MIDOSE-1310 file (N, C-alpha, C; in nm, 2 decimals, decimal comma, always signed):
residues 99
mhva	+5,44/-1,99/-4,38/+5,44/-1,95/-4,52/+5,56/-2,01/-4,60; +5,53/-2,08/-4,71/+5,64/-2,12/-4,80/+5,66/-2,04/-4,91; +5,78/-2,00/-4,94/+5,80/-1,91/-5,05/+5,88/-1,96/-5,16; +5,85/-1,94/-5,29/+5,94/-1,98/-5,41/+6,00/-1,87/-5,46
digg	+6,14/-1,88/-5,48/+6,21/-1,77/-5,53/+6,30/-1,82/-5,65; +6,33/-1,74/-5,74/+6,41/-1,76/-5,85/+6,51/-1,64/-5,85; +6,63/-1,68/-5,83/+6,73/-1,56/-5,84/+6,72/-1,46/-5,75; +6,66/-1,49/-5,63/+6,63/-1,38/-5,52/+6,51/-1,31/-5,54
svvg	+6,43/-1,34/-5,63/+6,29/-1,27/-5,66/+6,17/-1,38/-5,62; +6,10/-1,33/-5,53/+5,97/-1,41/-5,49/+5,89/-1,43/-5,62; +5,86/-1,56/-5,65/+5,78/-1,58/-5,77/+5,65/-1,66/-5,73; +5,64/-1,68/-5,59/+5,53/-1,76/-5,55/+5,52/-1,78/-5,40
fafv	+5,41/-1,82/-5,34/+5,41/-1,84/-5,20/+5,28/-1,94/-5,16; +5,29/-2,01/-5,06/+5,17/-2,09/-5,01/+5,16/-2,06/-4,87; +5,05/-2,02/-4,83/+5,02/-2,00/-4,68/+4,93/-2,10/-4,63; +4,99/-2,17/-4,52/+4,93/-2,29/-4,46/+4,93/-2,28/-4,32
klgr	+4,81/-2,34/-4,26/+4,81/-2,34/-4,11/+4,76/-2,47/-4,07; +4,78/-2,51/-3,94/+4,74/-2,64/-3,88/+4,60/-2,61/-3,82; +4,52/-2,70/-3,83/+4,39/-2,69/-3,75/+4,34/-2,82/-3,68; +4,25/-2,79/-3,59/+4,20/-2,91/-3,52/+4,04/-2,88/-3,51
ppdd	+3,96/-2,97/-3,53/+3,83/-2,95/-3,51/+3,79/-2,94/-3,37; +3,68/-2,88/-3,34/+3,63/-2,87/-3,19/+3,62/-3,01/-3,14; +3,66/-3,02/-3,00/+3,65/-3,15/-2,93/+3,51/-3,15/-2,89; +3,42/-3,23/-2,99/+3,28/-3,26/-2,94/+3,25/-3,38/-3,01
amhr	+3,12/-3,42/-2,99/+3,07/-3,54/-3,05/+3,04/-3,53/-3,20; +3,03/-3,42/-3,24/+3,01/-3,40/-3,39/+3,13/-3,42/-3,48; +3,25/-3,41/-3,42/+3,38/-3,42/-3,51/+3,47/-3,52/-3,45; +3,53/-3,57/-3,55/+3,63/-3,69/-3,51/+3,76/-3,61/-3,48
prvf	+3,85/-3,66/-3,37/+3,97/-3,60/-3,36/+4,07/-3,61/-3,47; +4,13/-3,51/-3,51/+4,23/-3,52/-3,61/+4,30/-3,38/-3,61; +4,41/-3,38/-3,70/+4,49/-3,27/-3,72/+4,50/-3,26/-3,87; +4,46/-3,12/-3,92/+4,47/-3,11/-4,07/+4,55/-2,99/-4,09
ayie	+4,59/-2,99/-4,21/+4,68/-2,86/-4,27/+4,57/-2,81/-4,36; +4,56/-2,67/-4,35/+4,46/-2,59/-4,43/+4,54/-2,49/-4,52; +4,53/-2,52/-4,64/+4,61/-2,43/-4,74/+4,52/-2,31/-4,77; +4,55/-2,20/-4,71/+4,48/-2,07/-4,73/+4,48/-2,02/-4,86
evvv	+4,62/-2,00/-4,91/+4,64/-1,96/-5,03/+4,76/-2,01/-5,10; +4,76/-2,03/-5,22/+4,87/-2,05/-5,32/+4,88/-1,95/-5,42; +4,99/-1,87/-5,45/+4,99/-1,79/-5,55/+5,12/-1,80/-5,62; +5,11/-1,79/-5,75/+5,24/-1,79/-5,84/+5,22/-1,68/-5,94
ssdh	+5,33/-1,60/-5,95/+5,32/-1,49/-6,05/+5,28/-1,54/-6,18; +5,21/-1,46/-6,26/+5,17/-1,50/-6,39/+5,27/-1,54/-6,48; +5,39/-1,47/-6,47/+5,51/-1,51/-6,55/+5,57/-1,63/-6,52; +5,54/-1,69/-6,41/+5,61/-1,82/-6,37/+5,51/-1,94/-6,35
rrlg	+5,39/-1,92/-6,41/+5,29/-2,03/-6,41/+5,33/-2,14/-6,52; +5,29/-2,26/-6,48/+5,33/-2,37/-6,58/+5,48/-2,40/-6,59; +5,55/-2,36/-6,50/+5,70/-2,38/-6,49/+5,73/-2,48/-6,38; +5,63/-2,53/-6,30/+5,66/-2,62/-6,19/+5,67/-2,55/-6,05
vgta	+5,65/-2,41/-6,06/+5,66/-2,35/-5,92/+5,55/-2,39/-5,83; +5,43/-2,39/-5,89/+5,31/-2,42/-5,79/+5,32/-2,58/-5,76; +5,36/-2,66/-5,84/+5,39/-2,79/-5,80/+5,49/-2,81/-5,69; +5,60/-2,74/-5,71/+5,72/-2,73/-5,60/+5,66/-2,69/-5,47
lmhr	+5,59/-2,58/-5,47/+5,53/-2,53/-5,35/+5,44/-2,62/-5,28; +5,35/-2,70/-5,37/+5,25/-2,79/-5,31/+5,33/-2,90/-5,25; +5,44/-2,95/-5,31/+5,52/-3,06/-5,25/+5,59/-3,03/-5,12; +5,63/-2,90/-5,13/+5,68/-2,85/-4,99/+5,58/-2,85/-4,88
vegw	+5,46/-2,81/-4,91/+5,36/-2,80/-4,82/+5,32/-2,94/-4,77; +5,31/-3,03/-4,87/+5,28/-3,17/-4,83/+5,39/-3,22/-4,74; +5,53/-3,20/-4,77/+5,63/-3,25/-4,68/+5,62/-3,19/-4,54; +5,59/-3,06/-4,54/+5,57/-3,00/-4,40/+5,46/-3,05/-4,33
ardr	+5,35/-3,09/-4,39/+5,24/-3,15/-4,34/+5,29/-3,29/-4,28; +5,34/-3,37/-4,36/+5,38/-3,50/-4,31/+5,47/-3,49/-4,20; +5,57/-3,41/-4,21/+5,65/-3,38/-4,08/+5,58/-3,36/-3,94; +5,45/-3,29/-3,97/+5,38/-3,27/-3,85/+5,26/-3,37/-3,83
kvdq	+5,26/-3,46/-3,91/+5,18/-3,58/-3,89/+5,02/-3,54/-3,91; +5,00/-3,47/-4,00/+4,86/-3,43/-4,03/+4,78/-3,54/-4,07; +4,66/-3,56/-4,06/+4,57/-3,64/-4,11/+4,52/-3,62/-4,26; +4,52/-3,50/-4,27/+4,46/-3,45/-4,41/+4,48/-3,32/-4,44
ieli	+4,51/-3,29/-4,57/+4,54/-3,15/-4,61/+4,43/-3,10/-4,69; +4,38/-2,98/-4,65/+4,25/-2,92/-4,70/+4,29/-2,79/-4,77; +4,19/-2,76/-4,87/+4,19/-2,64/-4,93/+4,06/-2,61/-5,00; +4,04/-2,49/-5,04/+3,91/-2,44/-5,10/+3,95/-2,38/-5,24
vwaf	+3,88/-2,41/-5,34/+3,89/-2,35/-5,47/+3,77/-2,32/-5,53; +3,76/-2,19/-5,57/+3,63/-2,15/-5,62/+3,59/-2,22/-5,75; +3,46/-2,25/-5,76/+3,40/-2,34/-5,86/+3,44/-2,28/-6,00; +3,44/-2,14/-6,02/+3,47/-2,07/-6,16/+3,63/-2,10/-6,18
neea	+3,70/-2,12/-6,09/+3,85/-2,12/-6,11/+3,90/-2,27/-6,16; +3,86/-2,28/-6,29/+3,88/-2,41/-6,35/+4,02/-2,45/-6,35; +4,10/-2,35/-6,39/+4,26/-2,37/-6,38/+4,32/-2,42/-6,26; +4,28/-2,35/-6,15/+4,32/-2,39/-6,01/+4,27/-2,54/-5,98
rkfy	+4,14/-2,57/-6,01/+4,08/-2,69/-5,98/+4,16/-2,80/-6,05; +4,19/-2,79/-6,18/+4,26/-2,88/-6,25/+4,41/-2,91/-6,20; +4,46/-2,80/-6,16/+4,59/-2,80/-6,09/+4,60/-2,89/-5,96; +4,51/-2,86/-5,88/+4,49/-2,94/-5,76/+4,45/-3,09/-5,79
eslg	+4,37/-3,11/-5,88/+4,33/-3,26/-5,91/+4,45/-3,32/-5,97; +4,54/-3,24/-6,05/+4,66/-3,33/-6,10/+4,75/-3,37/-6,00; +4,75/-3,30/-5,89/+4,83/-3,34/-5,77/+4,75/-3,43/-5,67; +4,62/-3,50/-5,70/+4,56/-3,60/-5,65/+4,46/-3,54/-5,54
ytts	+4,42/-3,42/-5,53/+4,32/-3,36/-5,45/+4,19/-3,39/-5,52; +4,09/-3,41/-5,43/+3,94/-3,45/-5,47/+3,85/-3,36/-5,39; +3,73/-3,36/-5,44/+3,62/-3,28/-5,39/+3,56/-3,36/-5,28; +3,55/-3,30/-5,16/+3,48/-3,38/-5,05/+3,34/-3,33/-5,03
yrrm	+3,31/-3,19/-5,07/+3,18/-3,15/-5,04/+3,17/-3,02/-5,13; +3,03/-2,99/-5,16/+3,01/-2,86/-5,23/+2,93/-2,77/-5,15; +2,97/-2,65/-5,16/+2,89/-2,55/-5,07/+2,82/-2,48/-5,16; +2,68/-2,48/-5,14/+2,60/-2,42/-5,23/+2,52/-2,30/-5,17
frt	+2,46/-2,22/-5,25/+2,39/-2,10/-5,20/+2,29/-2,06/-5,30; +2,20/-1,96/-5,26/+2,10/-1,91/-5,34/+2,08/-1,76/-5,29; +2,07/-1,67/-5,38/+2,05/-1,53/-5,36/+1,91/-1,49/-5,40
């Protein structure tokens, strides 16, 4: 977990873990970092906290020689999607459903 604090108060965090796909014919061997959660307090958004957290995560991933950094963002969360896109993240697939 990566934590952002200002003056000793936590204002954001990013929870990341390393992953490897199953060792089988369906997957290529690789190491990836999976960002499970990025949270910045509403009072500290648009101040660079999220960007600083993401840069810290990316440095952490580089140090571990990951092949790719992955995350999931809900389709309705346009603010988060635009934030990740501004940092160079792109959509690799869409998960669709029907009820």
